[in-house]
C-alpha beads as a LAMMPS data file, in Angstrom:
LAMMPS data file: protein, C-alpha beads

162 atoms
161 bonds

1 atom types
1 bond types

-500.0 500.0 xlo xhi
-500.0 500.0 ylo yhi
-500.0 500.0 zlo zhi

Masses

1 110.0

Atoms # bond

1 1 1 405.925 -288.603 117.769
2 1 1 403.210 -289.092 120.369
3 1 1 401.438 -292.370 121.147
4 1 1 398.290 -290.984 119.534
5 1 1 400.189 -290.150 116.333
6 1 1 401.754 -293.648 116.247
7 1 1 398.342 -295.260 116.694
8 1 1 396.928 -293.045 113.944
9 1 1 399.799 -294.075 111.595
10 1 1 399.183 -297.786 112.266
11 1 1 395.473 -297.268 111.656
12 1 1 396.140 -295.566 108.319
13 1 1 398.566 -298.314 107.229
14 1 1 396.049 -300.972 108.242
15 1 1 393.233 -299.311 106.288
16 1 1 395.539 -298.879 103.277
17 1 1 396.566 -302.536 103.384
18 1 1 392.981 -303.721 103.673
19 1 1 391.985 -301.481 100.761
20 1 1 394.747 -303.023 98.629
21 1 1 393.576 -306.538 99.526
22 1 1 389.949 -305.699 98.778
23 1 1 390.861 -304.166 95.422
24 1 1 392.940 -307.240 94.539
25 1 1 390.089 -309.563 95.481
26 1 1 387.496 -307.400 93.695
27 1 1 389.561 -307.489 90.496
28 1 1 389.864 -311.265 90.703
29 1 1 393.568 -311.257 91.467
30 1 1 394.718 -314.011 93.786
31 1 1 396.352 -312.695 96.925
32 1 1 399.574 -314.446 95.870
33 1 1 399.757 -312.031 92.921
34 1 1 400.787 -309.389 95.431
35 1 1 403.907 -311.353 96.417
36 1 1 404.991 -312.787 93.067
37 1 1 408.573 -312.295 91.982
38 1 1 409.401 -309.350 89.816
39 1 1 409.958 -309.651 86.102
40 1 1 413.307 -308.451 84.801
41 1 1 412.416 -305.622 82.392
42 1 1 415.489 -306.288 80.238
43 1 1 414.807 -310.012 79.726
44 1 1 411.108 -310.349 80.483
45 1 1 411.971 -313.339 82.705
46 1 1 411.046 -313.995 86.325
47 1 1 413.726 -312.802 88.744
48 1 1 414.609 -315.573 91.148
49 1 1 414.575 -314.946 94.853
50 1 1 416.302 -318.133 96.004
51 1 1 417.810 -318.209 99.488
52 1 1 421.612 -318.374 99.137
53 1 1 422.029 -320.204 102.459
54 1 1 419.487 -322.810 101.329
55 1 1 421.305 -323.215 98.007
56 1 1 424.593 -323.822 99.863
57 1 1 422.999 -326.356 102.218
58 1 1 421.366 -328.109 99.262
59 1 1 424.658 -328.336 97.403
60 1 1 426.346 -329.928 100.437
61 1 1 423.563 -332.498 100.777
62 1 1 423.615 -333.193 97.035
63 1 1 427.388 -333.695 97.122
64 1 1 427.074 -336.231 99.933
65 1 1 424.030 -338.188 98.713
66 1 1 423.272 -337.509 95.039
67 1 1 426.445 -336.751 93.085
68 1 1 427.333 -340.438 92.690
69 1 1 424.343 -340.989 90.422
70 1 1 423.380 -337.562 89.069
71 1 1 426.931 -336.301 88.561
72 1 1 428.770 -333.121 89.296
73 1 1 426.547 -330.027 89.096
74 1 1 423.566 -332.233 88.240
75 1 1 424.988 -333.117 84.809
76 1 1 423.385 -336.579 84.875
77 1 1 424.365 -339.724 83.042
78 1 1 425.315 -339.871 79.355
79 1 1 422.526 -341.473 77.339
80 1 1 420.046 -340.914 80.174
81 1 1 417.203 -341.196 77.658
82 1 1 418.191 -344.742 76.684
83 1 1 417.119 -347.601 78.997
84 1 1 419.849 -349.869 80.306
85 1 1 419.716 -353.646 79.601
86 1 1 417.493 -354.082 82.682
87 1 1 414.945 -351.675 81.152
88 1 1 415.559 -348.957 83.733
89 1 1 416.587 -345.455 82.798
90 1 1 419.865 -344.019 84.091
91 1 1 419.816 -340.923 86.324
92 1 1 418.867 -337.842 84.302
93 1 1 420.544 -334.455 84.462
94 1 1 419.034 -332.060 86.987
95 1 1 420.672 -328.936 85.566
96 1 1 417.861 -327.871 83.238
97 1 1 418.918 -330.012 80.267
98 1 1 416.559 -332.893 81.078
99 1 1 413.040 -333.104 82.436
100 1 1 413.293 -332.248 86.159
101 1 1 411.955 -328.780 85.392
102 1 1 408.838 -330.353 83.839
103 1 1 407.678 -331.209 87.363
104 1 1 406.244 -329.185 90.213
105 1 1 408.121 -328.794 93.464
106 1 1 405.691 -331.282 95.025
107 1 1 406.473 -333.932 92.396
108 1 1 410.220 -333.375 92.746
109 1 1 409.918 -333.721 96.519
110 1 1 407.812 -336.868 96.236
111 1 1 410.324 -338.394 93.806
112 1 1 413.187 -337.734 96.200
113 1 1 411.287 -339.007 99.230
114 1 1 409.718 -342.084 97.587
115 1 1 412.271 -342.856 94.839
116 1 1 411.418 -343.780 91.285
117 1 1 409.020 -346.585 90.449
118 1 1 411.197 -349.725 90.408
119 1 1 410.286 -350.571 86.835
120 1 1 411.430 -347.114 85.638
121 1 1 414.641 -346.326 87.478
122 1 1 416.919 -347.084 90.380
123 1 1 416.582 -343.950 92.489
124 1 1 416.188 -344.989 96.113
125 1 1 413.691 -343.467 98.503
126 1 1 415.299 -340.872 100.773
127 1 1 412.385 -340.681 103.182
128 1 1 413.671 -341.329 106.690
129 1 1 417.252 -340.694 105.535
130 1 1 416.954 -337.003 104.717
131 1 1 414.813 -334.509 106.579
132 1 1 412.137 -332.546 104.729
133 1 1 414.309 -329.446 105.141
134 1 1 417.238 -331.239 103.516
135 1 1 415.034 -332.322 100.609
136 1 1 413.733 -328.765 100.222
137 1 1 417.315 -327.463 100.262
138 1 1 418.383 -329.912 97.547
139 1 1 415.412 -328.885 95.389
140 1 1 416.293 -325.204 95.739
141 1 1 419.901 -326.007 94.803
142 1 1 418.671 -327.924 91.732
143 1 1 416.500 -324.956 90.699
144 1 1 419.533 -322.690 91.070
145 1 1 421.233 -324.721 88.310
146 1 1 418.513 -324.096 85.754
147 1 1 419.098 -321.423 83.103
148 1 1 416.933 -318.325 83.571
149 1 1 414.725 -319.242 80.598
150 1 1 414.053 -322.717 81.999
151 1 1 413.288 -321.360 85.478
152 1 1 410.898 -318.823 83.935
153 1 1 408.999 -321.540 82.035
154 1 1 408.919 -323.768 85.130
155 1 1 407.693 -320.929 87.346
156 1 1 404.923 -319.938 84.944
157 1 1 403.780 -323.557 84.518
158 1 1 403.894 -324.671 88.143
159 1 1 404.732 -322.156 90.832
160 1 1 402.451 -319.350 89.656
161 1 1 399.482 -321.751 89.659
162 1 1 399.926 -323.004 93.200

Bonds

1 1 1 2
2 1 2 3
3 1 3 4
4 1 4 5
5 1 5 6
6 1 6 7
7 1 7 8
8 1 8 9
9 1 9 10
10 1 10 11
11 1 11 12
12 1 12 13
13 1 13 14
14 1 14 15
15 1 15 16
16 1 16 17
17 1 17 18
18 1 18 19
19 1 19 20
20 1 20 21
21 1 21 22
22 1 22 23
23 1 23 24
24 1 24 25
25 1 25 26
26 1 26 27
27 1 27 28
28 1 28 29
29 1 29 30
30 1 30 31
31 1 31 32
32 1 32 33
33 1 33 34
34 1 34 35
35 1 35 36
36 1 36 37
37 1 37 38
38 1 38 39
39 1 39 40
40 1 40 41
41 1 41 42
42 1 42 43
43 1 43 44
44 1 44 45
45 1 45 46
46 1 46 47
47 1 47 48
48 1 48 49
49 1 49 50
50 1 50 51
51 1 51 52
52 1 52 53
53 1 53 54
54 1 54 55
55 1 55 56
56 1 56 57
57 1 57 58
58 1 58 59
59 1 59 60
60 1 60 61
61 1 61 62
62 1 62 63
63 1 63 64
64 1 64 65
65 1 65 66
66 1 66 67
67 1 67 68
68 1 68 69
69 1 69 70
70 1 70 71
71 1 71 72
72 1 72 73
73 1 73 74
74 1 74 75
75 1 75 76
76 1 76 77
77 1 77 78
78 1 78 79
79 1 79 80
80 1 80 81
81 1 81 82
82 1 82 83
83 1 83 84
84 1 84 85
85 1 85 86
86 1 86 87
87 1 87 88
88 1 88 89
89 1 89 90
90 1 90 91
91 1 91 92
92 1 92 93
93 1 93 94
94 1 94 95
95 1 95 96
96 1 96 97
97 1 97 98
98 1 98 99
99 1 99 100
100 1 100 101
101 1 101 102
102 1 102 103
103 1 103 104
104 1 104 105
105 1 105 106
106 1 106 107
107 1 107 108
108 1 108 109
109 1 109 110
110 1 110 111
111 1 111 112
112 1 112 113
113 1 113 114
114 1 114 115
115 1 115 116
116 1 116 117
117 1 117 118
118 1 118 119
119 1 119 120
120 1 120 121
121 1 121 122
122 1 122 123
123 1 123 124
124 1 124 125
125 1 125 126
126 1 126 127
127 1 127 128
128 1 128 129
129 1 129 130
130 1 130 131
131 1 131 132
132 1 132 133
133 1 133 134
134 1 134 135
135 1 135 136
136 1 136 137
137 1 137 138
138 1 138 139
139 1 139 140
140 1 140 141
141 1 141 142
142 1 142 143
143 1 143 144
144 1 144 145
145 1 145 146
146 1 146 147
147 1 147 148
148 1 148 149
149 1 149 150
150 1 150 151
151 1 151 152
152 1 152 153
153 1 153 154
154 1 154 155
155 1 155 156
156 1 156 157
157 1 157 158
158 1 158 159
159 1 159 160
160 1 160 161
161 1 161 162
């Protein structure tokens, strides 16, 4: 293939890509609609595209820093819905059986970095102790625990709107 043919190919691809973007914008589709995860045709649920290396890093960090309160595999504390004598709630499950999936990624990150309000719970702030990458890794690991149906609901309520 000659240099002229290569340039012509790049030009055609560029025009095609711009046409796709203009059509998406004209039809009112956000540009993120072009990169959204696929839907599994058999289940109708969002197919997750979580980074396996990030999941593994997140699990290691969780095991070191979080397992003591939130339990193995994010199972949480029995009776996590019932306040302790001091009025604070015990650590909830993170595995999709509690309310972690009712929050956006930003709220989950803020909760990890800043801790829970002292009148509500005893989760310490991890800001300055964990890096942002470590917090992001833990959040991805937590999301990997959620059943497909829970992840689908979470994605449609939070991620698809960001």
